[in-house]
Biopython code that builds the backbone (N, CA, C, O; Angstrom):
import numpy as np
from Bio.PDB.StructureBuilder import StructureBuilder

atoms = [
    (1, "MET", "N", (-50.807, -79.836, -73.357)),
    (1, "MET", "CA", (-51.036, -79.440, -74.720)),
    (1, "MET", "C", (-52.355, -80.075, -75.185)),
    (1, "MET", "O", (-52.463, -81.298, -75.276)),
    (2, "ILE", "N", (-53.328, -79.256, -75.469)),
    (2, "ILE", "CA", (-54.644, -79.723, -75.895)),
    (2, "ILE", "C", (-54.810, -79.428, -77.378)),
    (2, "ILE", "O", (-54.560, -78.314, -77.838)),
    (3, "LYS", "N", (-55.235, -80.441, -78.114)),
    (3, "LYS", "CA", (-55.476, -80.269, -79.546)),
    (3, "LYS", "C", (-56.971, -80.330, -79.800)),
    (3, "LYS", "O", (-57.695, -81.102, -79.170)),
    (4, "GLU", "N", (-57.416, -79.514, -80.724)),
    (4, "GLU", "CA", (-58.823, -79.520, -81.096)),
    (4, "GLU", "C", (-58.967, -80.113, -82.482)),
    (4, "GLU", "O", (-58.149, -79.869, -83.369)),
    (5, "TYR", "N", (-60.020, -80.895, -82.652)),
    (5, "TYR", "CA", (-60.315, -81.499, -83.944)),
    (5, "TYR", "C", (-61.737, -81.143, -84.340)),
    (5, "TYR", "O", (-62.663, -81.268, -83.538)),
    (6, "ASN", "N", (-61.905, -80.705, -85.562)),
    (6, "ASN", "CA", (-63.231, -80.442, -86.101)),
    (6, "ASN", "C", (-63.582, -81.576, -87.045)),
    (6, "ASN", "O", (-62.855, -81.838, -88.004)),
    (7, "ILE", "N", (-64.675, -82.240, -86.783)),
    (7, "ILE", "CA", (-65.106, -83.364, -87.609)),
    (7, "ILE", "C", (-66.408, -82.977, -88.298)),
    (7, "ILE", "O", (-67.360, -82.542, -87.651)),
    (8, "THR", "N", (-66.439, -83.139, -89.612)),
    (8, "THR", "CA", (-67.630, -82.831, -90.381)),
    (8, "THR", "C", (-68.128, -84.099, -91.052)),
    (8, "THR", "O", (-67.382, -84.772, -91.764)),
    (9, "LEU", "N", (-69.374, -84.414, -90.823)),
    (9, "LEU", "CA", (-69.981, -85.587, -91.436)),
    (9, "LEU", "C", (-70.783, -85.146, -92.654)),
    (9, "LEU", "O", (-71.593, -84.222, -92.571)),
    (10, "THR", "N", (-70.557, -85.806, -93.777)),
    (10, "THR", "CA", (-71.284, -85.453, -94.993)),
    (10, "THR", "C", (-72.020, -86.681, -95.496)),
    (10, "THR", "O", (-71.636, -87.814, -95.206)),
    (11, "GLY", "N", (-73.056, -86.450, -96.236)),
    (11, "GLY", "CA", (-73.798, -87.550, -96.843)),
    (11, "GLY", "C", (-74.992, -87.981, -96.023)),
    (11, "GLY", "O", (-75.983, -88.456, -96.578)),
    (12, "GLY", "N", (-74.920, -87.828, -94.748)),
    (12, "GLY", "CA", (-76.042, -88.157, -93.894)),
    (12, "GLY", "C", (-76.298, -89.652, -93.762)),
    (12, "GLY", "O", (-75.447, -90.476, -94.099)),
    (13, "PHE", "N", (-77.470, -89.980, -93.272)),
    (13, "PHE", "CA", (-77.840, -91.356, -92.969)),
    (13, "PHE", "C", (-78.017, -92.194, -94.229)),
    (13, "PHE", "O", (-77.666, -93.374, -94.227)),
    (14, "LYS", "N", (-78.548, -91.622, -95.297)),
    (14, "LYS", "CA", (-78.779, -92.385, -96.522)),
    (14, "LYS", "C", (-77.482, -92.937, -97.093)),
    (14, "LYS", "O", (-77.417, -94.097, -97.497)),
    (15, "GLU", "N", (-76.453, -92.100, -97.123)),
    (15, "GLU", "CA", (-75.180, -92.557, -97.673)),
    (15, "GLU", "C", (-74.579, -93.662, -96.806)),
    (15, "GLU", "O", (-74.035, -94.635, -97.329)),
    (16, "ALA", "N", (-74.674, -93.520, -95.509)),
    (16, "ALA", "CA", (-74.142, -94.551, -94.614)),
    (16, "ALA", "C", (-74.934, -95.846, -94.751)),
    (16, "ALA", "O", (-74.376, -96.937, -94.642)),
    (17, "LYS", "N", (-76.220, -95.720, -94.987)),
    (17, "LYS", "CA", (-77.071, -96.899, -95.098)),
    (17, "LYS", "C", (-76.807, -97.658, -96.404)),
    (17, "LYS", "O", (-76.887, -98.886, -96.425)),
    (18, "ASN", "N", (-76.500, -96.962, -97.468)),
    (18, "ASN", "CA", (-76.297, -97.586, -98.764)),
    (18, "ASN", "C", (-74.878, -98.115, -98.966)),
    (18, "ASN", "O", (-74.595, -98.762, -99.975)),
    (19, "ARG", "N", (-74.014, -97.852, -98.042)),
    (19, "ARG", "CA", (-72.643, -98.313, -98.162)),
    (19, "ARG", "C", (-72.600, -99.835, -97.998)),
    (19, "ARG", "O", (-73.249, -100.364, -97.096)),
    (20, "PRO", "N", (-71.854, -100.555, -98.846)),
    (20, "PRO", "CA", (-71.807, -102.011, -98.723)),
    (20, "PRO", "C", (-71.111, -102.444, -97.431)),
    (20, "PRO", "O", (-70.168, -101.804, -96.966)),
    (21, "ILE", "N", (-71.596, -103.528, -96.877)),
    (21, "ILE", "CA", (-71.038, -104.059, -95.643)),
    (21, "ILE", "C", (-69.844, -104.933, -95.995)),
    (21, "ILE", "O", (-69.933, -105.827, -96.837)),
    (22, "LYS", "N", (-68.737, -104.661, -95.340)),
    (22, "LYS", "CA", (-67.545, -105.469, -95.587)),
    (22, "LYS", "C", (-67.641, -106.754, -94.775)),
    (22, "LYS", "O", (-67.850, -106.720, -93.563)),
    (23, "LYS", "N", (-67.489, -107.873, -95.447)),
    (23, "LYS", "CA", (-67.486, -109.153, -94.755)),
    (23, "LYS", "C", (-66.084, -109.461, -94.285)),
    (23, "LYS", "O", (-65.100, -109.085, -94.921)),
    (24, "LYS", "N", (-66.007, -110.154, -93.157)),
    (24, "LYS", "CA", (-64.697, -110.547, -92.660)),
    (24, "LYS", "C", (-64.127, -111.637, -93.543)),
    (24, "LYS", "O", (-64.851, -112.488, -94.060)),
    (25, "LYS", "N", (-62.832, -111.596, -93.702)),
    (25, "LYS", "CA", (-62.171, -112.621, -94.484)),
    (25, "LYS", "C", (-62.229, -113.950, -93.745)),
    (25, "LYS", "O", (-62.298, -113.996, -92.517)),
    (26, "ARG", "N", (-62.199, -115.004, -94.502)),
    (26, "ARG", "CA", (-62.253, -116.335, -93.908)),
    (26, "ARG", "C", (-61.045, -116.579, -93.000)),
    (26, "ARG", "O", (-61.170, -117.228, -91.962)),
    (27, "SER", "N", (-59.884, -116.063, -93.387)),
    (27, "SER", "CA", (-58.690, -116.265, -92.567)),
    (27, "SER", "C", (-58.813, -115.535, -91.230)),
    (27, "SER", "O", (-58.314, -116.018, -90.214)),
    (28, "ASP", "N", (-59.478, -114.366, -91.223)),
    (28, "ASP", "CA", (-59.688, -113.644, -89.965)),
    (28, "ASP", "C", (-60.551, -114.466, -89.024)),
    (28, "ASP", "O", (-60.261, -114.559, -87.831)),
    (29, "LEU", "N", (-61.616, -115.066, -89.560)),
    (29, "LEU", "CA", (-62.485, -115.891, -88.725)),
    (29, "LEU", "C", (-61.767, -117.144, -88.244)),
    (29, "LEU", "O", (-61.991, -117.600, -87.122)),
    (30, "THR", "N", (-60.907, -117.699, -89.088)),
    (30, "THR", "CA", (-60.163, -118.888, -88.686)),
    (30, "THR", "C", (-59.279, -118.580, -87.484)),
    (30, "THR", "O", (-59.253, -119.343, -86.519)),
    (31, "TRP", "N", (-58.557, -117.468, -87.539)),
    (31, "TRP", "CA", (-57.695, -117.102, -86.416)),
    (31, "TRP", "C", (-58.516, -116.775, -85.168)),
    (31, "TRP", "O", (-58.098, -117.062, -84.046)),
    (32, "TYR", "N", (-59.679, -116.177, -85.373)),
    (32, "TYR", "CA", (-60.550, -115.864, -84.229)),
    (32, "TYR", "C", (-60.983, -117.144, -83.523)),
    (32, "TYR", "O", (-60.914, -117.242, -82.298)),
    (33, "TYR", "N", (-61.429, -118.119, -84.305)),
    (33, "TYR", "CA", (-61.906, -119.363, -83.693)),
    (33, "TYR", "C", (-60.769, -120.189, -83.113)),
    (33, "TYR", "O", (-60.956, -120.861, -82.099)),
    (34, "LEU", "N", (-59.597, -120.153, -83.732)),
    (34, "LEU", "CA", (-58.448, -120.842, -83.141)),
    (34, "LEU", "C", (-58.065, -120.208, -81.805)),
    (34, "LEU", "O", (-57.738, -120.915, -80.852)),
    (35, "GLY", "N", (-58.105, -118.894, -81.735)),
    (35, "GLY", "CA", (-57.846, -118.205, -80.479)),
    (35, "GLY", "C", (-58.879, -118.528, -79.422)),
    (35, "GLY", "O", (-58.549, -118.679, -78.246)),
    (36, "LEU", "N", (-60.134, -118.634, -79.840)),
    (36, "LEU", "CA", (-61.205, -118.970, -78.911)),
    (36, "LEU", "C", (-61.012, -120.371, -78.344)),
    (36, "LEU", "O", (-61.168, -120.582, -77.141)),
    (37, "VAL", "N", (-60.674, -121.332, -79.206)),
    (37, "VAL", "CA", (-60.444, -122.700, -78.746)),
    (37, "VAL", "C", (-59.266, -122.740, -77.782)),
    (37, "VAL", "O", (-59.319, -123.435, -76.767)),
    (38, "GLY", "N", (-58.209, -122.005, -78.087)),
    (38, "GLY", "CA", (-57.065, -121.946, -77.182)),
    (38, "GLY", "C", (-57.419, -121.344, -75.841)),
    (38, "GLY", "O", (-56.971, -121.817, -74.796)),
    (39, "GLN", "N", (-58.226, -120.297, -75.877)),
    (39, "GLN", "CA", (-58.637, -119.646, -74.631)),
    (39, "GLN", "C", (-59.483, -120.592, -73.788)),
    (39, "GLN", "O", (-59.301, -120.667, -72.573)),
    (40, "ILE", "N", (-60.394, -121.303, -74.410)),
    (40, "ILE", "CA", (-61.222, -122.264, -73.676)),
    (40, "ILE", "C", (-60.354, -123.375, -73.096)),
    (40, "ILE", "O", (-60.581, -123.825, -71.973)),
    (41, "GLY", "N", (-59.353, -123.818, -73.868)),
    (41, "GLY", "CA", (-58.446, -124.854, -73.369)),
    (41, "GLY", "C", (-57.711, -124.413, -72.116)),
    (41, "GLY", "O", (-57.603, -125.170, -71.151)),
    (42, "TYR", "N", (-57.199, -123.172, -72.132)),
    (42, "TYR", "CA", (-56.510, -122.669, -70.950)),
    (42, "TYR", "C", (-57.461, -122.489, -69.774)),
    (42, "TYR", "O", (-57.113, -122.802, -68.636)),
    (43, "VAL", "N", (-58.643, -121.993, -70.046)),
    (43, "VAL", "CA", (-59.604, -121.745, -68.968)),
    (43, "VAL", "C", (-60.025, -123.053, -68.296)),
    (43, "VAL", "O", (-60.314, -123.068, -67.099)),
    (44, "VAL", "N", (-60.060, -124.139, -69.049)),
    (44, "VAL", "CA", (-60.472, -125.421, -68.483)),
    (44, "VAL", "C", (-59.275, -126.172, -67.885)),
    (44, "VAL", "O", (-59.377, -126.704, -66.779)),
    (45, "ALA", "N", (-58.151, -126.222, -68.596)),
    (45, "ALA", "CA", (-57.039, -127.073, -68.182)),
    (45, "ALA", "C", (-56.241, -126.512, -66.999)),
    (45, "ALA", "O", (-55.885, -127.254, -66.083)),
    (46, "LEU", "N", (-55.965, -125.225, -67.018)),
    (46, "LEU", "CA", (-55.103, -124.662, -65.972)),
    (46, "LEU", "C", (-55.687, -124.768, -64.559)),
    (46, "LEU", "O", (-54.958, -125.149, -63.643)),
    (47, "PRO", "N", (-56.968, -124.449, -64.340)),
    (47, "PRO", "CA", (-57.484, -124.602, -62.974)),
    (47, "PRO", "C", (-57.488, -126.062, -62.498)),
    (47, "PRO", "O", (-57.237, -126.332, -61.323)),
    (48, "ILE", "N", (-57.770, -126.989, -63.400)),
    (48, "ILE", "CA", (-57.778, -128.401, -62.994)),
    (48, "ILE", "C", (-56.360, -128.859, -62.657)),
    (48, "ILE", "O", (-56.142, -129.518, -61.640)),
    (49, "ALA", "N", (-55.396, -128.508, -63.511)),
    (49, "ALA", "CA", (-54.009, -128.887, -63.239)),
    (49, "ALA", "C", (-53.490, -128.193, -61.979)),
    (49, "ALA", "O", (-52.808, -128.809, -61.159)),
    (50, "GLY", "N", (-53.815, -126.917, -61.832)),
    (50, "GLY", "CA", (-53.396, -126.196, -60.624)),
    (50, "GLY", "C", (-54.019, -126.774, -59.370)),
    (50, "GLY", "O", (-53.361, -126.875, -58.334)),
    (51, "GLY", "N", (-55.284, -127.154, -59.457)),
    (51, "GLY", "CA", (-55.942, -127.783, -58.306)),
    (51, "GLY", "C", (-55.312, -129.115, -57.954)),
    (51, "GLY", "O", (-55.178, -129.444, -56.775)),
    (52, "ALA", "N", (-54.922, -129.890, -58.961)),
    (52, "ALA", "CA", (-54.275, -131.177, -58.708)),
    (52, "ALA", "C", (-52.909, -130.977, -58.049)),
    (52, "ALA", "O", (-52.550, -131.698, -57.118)),
    (53, "ILE", "N", (-52.155, -129.994, -58.538)),
    (53, "ILE", "CA", (-50.823, -129.743, -57.964)),
    (53, "ILE", "C", (-50.938, -129.238, -56.535)),
    (53, "ILE", "O", (-50.253, -129.732, -55.639)),
    (54, "ILE", "N", (-51.798, -128.260, -56.324)),
    (54, "ILE", "CA", (-51.976, -127.730, -54.962)),
    (54, "ILE", "C", (-52.564, -128.796, -54.051)),
    (54, "ILE", "O", (-52.178, -128.900, -52.887)),
    (55, "GLY", "N", (-53.494, -129.587, -54.572)),
    (55, "GLY", "CA", (-54.075, -130.651, -53.766)),
    (55, "GLY", "C", (-53.055, -131.700, -53.379)),
    (55, "GLY", "O", (-53.107, -132.226, -52.267)),
    (56, "SER", "N", (-52.128, -132.018, -54.269)),
    (56, "SER", "CA", (-51.107, -133.007, -53.920)),
    (56, "SER", "C", (-50.138, -132.457, -52.872)),
    (56, "SER", "O", (-49.621, -133.214, -52.050)),
    (57, "LEU", "N", (-49.891, -131.151, -52.897)),
    (57, "LEU", "CA", (-49.031, -130.553, -51.885)),
    (57, "LEU", "C", (-49.713, -130.505, -50.525)),
    (57, "LEU", "O", (-49.073, -130.705, -49.492)),
    (58, "VAL", "N", (-51.007, -130.241, -50.530)),
    (58, "VAL", "CA", (-51.756, -130.123, -49.286)),
    (58, "VAL", "C", (-52.143, -131.506, -48.751)),
    (58, "VAL", "O", (-52.205, -131.709, -47.539)),
    (59, "GLY", "N", (-52.401, -132.441, -49.644)),
    (59, "GLY", "CA", (-52.751, -133.788, -49.208)),
    (59, "GLY", "C", (-54.122, -134.238, -49.665)),
    (59, "GLY", "O", (-54.545, -135.342, -49.324)),
    (60, "GLY", "N", (-54.825, -133.423, -50.423)),
    (60, "GLY", "CA", (-56.151, -133.808, -50.900)),
    (60, "GLY", "C", (-56.252, -133.616, -52.399)),
    (60, "GLY", "O", (-56.877, -132.664, -52.866)),
    (61, "THR", "N", (-55.635, -134.524, -53.162)),
    (61, "THR", "CA", (-55.567, -134.348, -54.614)),
    (61, "THR", "C", (-56.951, -134.292, -55.230)),
    (61, "THR", "O", (-57.210, -133.461, -56.100)),
    (62, "LEU", "N", (-57.853, -135.179, -54.784)),
    (62, "LEU", "CA", (-59.200, -135.194, -55.372)),
    (62, "LEU", "C", (-59.964, -133.916, -55.058)),
    (62, "LEU", "O", (-60.710, -133.410, -55.896)),
    (63, "ILE", "N", (-59.778, -133.402, -53.865)),
    (63, "ILE", "CA", (-60.444, -132.143, -53.513)),
    (63, "ILE", "C", (-59.899, -131.007, -54.377)),
    (63, "ILE", "O", (-60.662, -130.158, -54.838)),
    (64, "GLY", "N", (-58.596, -130.987, -54.597)),
    (64, "GLY", "CA", (-57.994, -129.959, -55.444)),
    (64, "GLY", "C", (-58.489, -130.041, -56.875)),
    (64, "GLY", "O", (-58.768, -129.020, -57.502)),
    (65, "ILE", "N", (-58.598, -131.268, -57.394)),
    (65, "ILE", "CA", (-59.115, -131.444, -58.757)),
    (65, "ILE", "C", (-60.566, -130.976, -58.834)),
    (65, "ILE", "O", (-60.960, -130.339, -59.811)),
    (66, "PHE", "N", (-61.355, -131.284, -57.820)),
    (66, "PHE", "CA", (-62.760, -130.872, -57.816)),
    (66, "PHE", "C", (-62.876, -129.350, -57.772)),
    (66, "PHE", "O", (-63.689, -128.777, -58.497)),
    (67, "VAL", "N", (-62.087, -128.697, -56.945)),
    (67, "VAL", "CA", (-62.112, -127.226, -56.864)),
    (67, "VAL", "C", (-61.670, -126.629, -58.202)),
    (67, "VAL", "O", (-62.270, -125.666, -58.681)),
    (68, "GLY", "N", (-60.626, -127.198, -58.801)),
    (68, "GLY", "CA", (-60.176, -126.743, -60.109)),
    (68, "GLY", "C", (-61.237, -126.928, -61.171)),
    (68, "GLY", "O", (-61.393, -126.081, -62.051)),
    (69, "PHE", "N", (-61.976, -128.040, -61.097)),
    (69, "PHE", "CA", (-63.051, -128.295, -62.049)),
    (69, "PHE", "C", (-64.161, -127.255, -61.912)),
    (69, "PHE", "O", (-64.676, -126.755, -62.912)),
    (70, "VAL", "N", (-64.521, -126.935, -60.691)),
    (70, "VAL", "CA", (-65.568, -125.929, -60.460)),
    (70, "VAL", "C", (-65.123, -124.567, -60.999)),
    (70, "VAL", "O", (-65.907, -123.861, -61.634)),
    (71, "ILE", "N", (-63.873, -124.205, -60.747)),
    (71, "ILE", "CA", (-63.353, -122.936, -61.253)),
    (71, "ILE", "C", (-63.344, -122.931, -62.778)),
    (71, "ILE", "O", (-63.674, -121.920, -63.399)),
    (72, "SER", "N", (-62.968, -124.060, -63.383)),
    (72, "SER", "CA", (-62.917, -124.124, -64.845)),
    (72, "SER", "C", (-64.313, -124.037, -65.464)),
    (72, "SER", "O", (-64.470, -123.469, -66.545)),
    (73, "VAL", "N", (-65.322, -124.587, -64.801)),
    (73, "VAL", "CA", (-66.700, -124.479, -65.310)),
    (73, "VAL", "C", (-67.140, -123.015, -65.328)),
    (73, "VAL", "O", (-67.728, -122.551, -66.305)),
    (74, "PHE", "N", (-66.854, -122.291, -64.244)),
    (74, "PHE", "CA", (-67.227, -120.879, -64.206)),
    (74, "PHE", "C", (-66.463, -120.075, -65.255)),
    (74, "PHE", "O", (-67.038, -119.192, -65.892)),
    (75, "GLY", "N", (-65.176, -120.369, -65.443)),
    (75, "GLY", "CA", (-64.400, -119.692, -66.474)),
    (75, "GLY", "C", (-64.922, -119.981, -67.863)),
    (75, "GLY", "O", (-64.980, -119.086, -68.706)),
    (76, "PHE", "N", (-65.308, -121.240, -68.116)),
    (76, "PHE", "CA", (-65.865, -121.625, -69.410)),
    (76, "PHE", "C", (-67.163, -120.869, -69.689)),
    (76, "PHE", "O", (-67.388, -120.400, -70.805)),
    (77, "ILE", "N", (-68.004, -120.757, -68.683)),
    (77, "ILE", "CA", (-69.269, -120.045, -68.838)),
    (77, "ILE", "C", (-69.011, -118.574, -69.164)),
    (77, "ILE", "O", (-69.699, -118.000, -70.007)),
    (78, "GLN", "N", (-68.030, -117.960, -68.508)),
    (78, "GLN", "CA", (-67.717, -116.553, -68.774)),
    (78, "GLN", "C", (-67.227, -116.357, -70.204)),
    (78, "GLN", "O", (-67.611, -115.388, -70.860)),
    (79, "VAL", "N", (-66.381, -117.264, -70.696)),
    (79, "VAL", "CA", (-65.876, -117.147, -72.068)),
    (79, "VAL", "C", (-67.026, -117.265, -73.062)),
    (79, "VAL", "O", (-67.105, -116.479, -74.006)),
    (80, "ILE", "N", (-67.906, -118.219, -72.867)),
    (80, "ILE", "CA", (-69.033, -118.423, -73.775)),
    (80, "ILE", "C", (-69.976, -117.226, -73.740)),
    (80, "ILE", "O", (-70.494, -116.821, -74.780)),
    (81, "GLN", "N", (-70.207, -116.657, -72.565)),
    (81, "GLN", "CA", (-71.070, -115.476, -72.472)),
    (81, "GLN", "C", (-70.477, -114.294, -73.227)),
    (81, "GLN", "O", (-71.210, -113.561, -73.890)),
    (82, "ARG", "N", (-69.158, -114.093, -73.138)),
    (82, "ARG", "CA", (-68.514, -113.009, -73.879)),
    (82, "ARG", "C", (-68.628, -113.217, -75.370)),
    (82, "ARG", "O", (-68.830, -112.256, -76.113)),
    (83, "VAL", "N", (-68.503, -114.457, -75.828)),
    (83, "VAL", "CA", (-68.614, -114.754, -77.253)),
    (83, "VAL", "C", (-70.042, -114.488, -77.726)),
    (83, "VAL", "O", (-70.242, -113.907, -78.793)),
    (84, "LEU", "N", (-71.027, -114.905, -76.949)),
    (84, "LEU", "CA", (-72.423, -114.693, -77.326)),
    (84, "LEU", "C", (-72.776, -113.212, -77.331)),
    (84, "LEU", "O", (-73.535, -112.772, -78.195)),
    (85, "GLN", "N", (-72.253, -112.440, -76.401)),
    (85, "GLN", "CA", (-72.531, -111.001, -76.377)),
    (85, "GLN", "C", (-71.877, -110.310, -77.565)),
    (85, "GLN", "O", (-72.427, -109.342, -78.091)),
    (86, "LYS", "N", (-70.724, -110.785, -77.994)),
    (86, "LYS", "CA", (-70.046, -110.194, -79.136)),
    (86, "LYS", "C", (-70.792, -110.478, -80.429)),
    (86, "LYS", "O", (-70.770, -109.649, -81.339)),
    (87, "LYS", "N", (-71.447, -111.620, -80.536)),
    (87, "LYS", "CA", (-72.187, -111.996, -81.740)),
    (87, "LYS", "C", (-73.433, -111.139, -81.931)),
    (87, "LYS", "O", (-73.840, -110.896, -83.068)),
    (88, "GLU", "N", (-74.038, -110.682, -80.857)),
    (88, "GLU", "CA", (-75.306, -109.941, -80.952)),
    (88, "GLU", "C", (-75.137, -108.563, -81.434)),
    (88, "GLU", "O", (-76.118, -107.829, -81.562)),
]
sb = StructureBuilder()
sb.init_structure("model")
sb.init_model(0)
sb.init_chain("A")
sb.init_seg("    ")
for serial, (resi, resn, name, xyz) in enumerate(atoms, 1):
    if name == "N":
        sb.init_residue(resn, " ", resi, " ")
    sb.init_atom(name, np.array(xyz, "f"), 0.0, 1.0, " ", f" {name:<3s}", serial, name[0])
structure = sb.get_structure()
């Protein structure tokens, strides 16, 4: 079942340009930044903890922590890059 939609734009570019920009509410930004901090916490803590646990099972706890640290650095960089791309 295919539906067709006809969309008509009125007012043109001038009307769109003169429309006021809606600012985000402060509470929206607060939740965004709290979510970001939580995401960074998981990206950093979980690989280090997982590396320590796997390293203790294998017999090289320090090696596991180091591998987890390297993974967490790359994850942290990816999160920051996504945030910076979203801001632009």
